[in-house]
RODO-2510 file (C-alpha; in nm, 4 decimals, decimal comma):
residues 69
     n   res          X          Y          Z
     1     x     1,5306    -2,6363    -3,3740
     2     x     1,6798    -2,2910    -3,4264
     3     x     1,3323    -2,1422    -3,4006
     4     x     1,2818    -2,3037    -3,0587
     5     x     1,6121    -2,1626    -2,9356
     6     x     1,5207    -1,8172    -3,0628
     7     x     1,1791    -1,8374    -2,8936
     8     x     1,3411    -1,9508    -2,5698
     9     x     1,5992    -1,6719    -2,5826
    10     x     1,3331    -1,4107    -2,6595
    11     x     1,1106    -1,5289    -2,3754
    12     x     1,4047    -1,5142    -2,1336
    13     x     1,4975    -1,1623    -2,2487
    14     x     1,1373    -1,0409    -2,2259
    15     x     1,0948    -1,1979    -1,8812
    16     x     1,4144    -1,0419    -1,7476
    17     x     1,3246    -0,7029    -1,9003
    18     x     0,9816    -0,7130    -1,7392
    19     x     1,1405    -0,8026    -1,4056
    20     x     1,3814    -0,5071    -1,4277
    21     x     1,1057    -0,2629    -1,5261
    22     x     0,8821    -0,3836    -1,2423
    23     x     1,1682    -0,3522    -0,9949
    24     x     1,2368     0,0069    -1,1051
    25     x     0,8681     0,1000    -1,0856
    26     x     0,8340    -0,0478    -0,7370
    27     x     1,1489     0,1322    -0,6229
    28     x     1,0138     0,4674    -0,7472
    29     x     0,6732     0,3953    -0,5908
    30     x     0,8252     0,3252    -0,2466
    31     x     1,0512     0,6309    -0,2695
    32     x     0,7480     0,8485    -0,3423
    33     x     0,5346     0,6829    -0,0746
    34     x     0,7990     0,7126     0,1949
    35     x     0,8652     1,0837     0,1468
    36     x     0,8313     1,2923     0,4605
    37     x     0,5084     1,4707     0,3643
    38     x     0,3422     1,1436     0,2639
    39     x     0,4435     0,9781     0,5905
    40     x     0,3047     1,2711     0,7907
    41     x    -0,0239     1,2617     0,5976
    42     x    -0,0561     0,8848     0,6393
    43     x     0,0313     0,9096     1,0087
    44     x    -0,2340     1,1763     1,0636
    45     x    -0,4934     0,9718     0,8760
    46     x    -0,4172     0,6615     1,0834
    47     x    -0,4381     0,8599     1,4088
    48     x    -0,7762     1,0023     1,3069
    49     x    -0,9078     0,6568     1,2194
    50     x    -0,7922     0,5197     1,5552
    51     x    -0,9620     0,8112     1,7333
    52     x    -1,2878     0,7505     1,5460
    53     x    -1,2744     0,3793     1,6293
    54     x    -1,2142     0,4595     1,9971
    55     x    -1,5030     0,7070     2,0094
    56     x    -1,7287     0,4569     1,8339
    57     x    -1,6281     0,1919     2,0868
    58     x    -1,7041     0,4316     2,3742
    59     x    -2,0483     0,5070     2,2353
    60     x    -2,1297     0,1387     2,1914
    61     x    -1,9930     0,0554     2,5375
    62     x    -2,1983     0,3187     2,7184
    63     x    -2,5560     0,2519     2,8148
    64     x    -2,8308     0,4235     2,6112
    65     x    -2,9470     0,6653     2,8835
    66     x    -2,6021     0,7482     3,0180
    67     x    -2,5528     1,0571     2,7982
    68     x    -2,8884     1,2168     2,8802
    69     x    -2,9246     1,4653     3,1647
***
């Protein structure tokens, strides 16, 4: 019976410790991700991807002979 209580207590302590460590790691990850230079780089990358998608859409929308002179 004492062994079951010890196992239960250990599993609760390990679970709570893992939760705290994961929370700290996620907090550091989001702080690093949301820094100014990272946001600018991500914003630029998203804008470039949107531009490429728009240009691709324009090319597919146009008729095949439309770009020839």
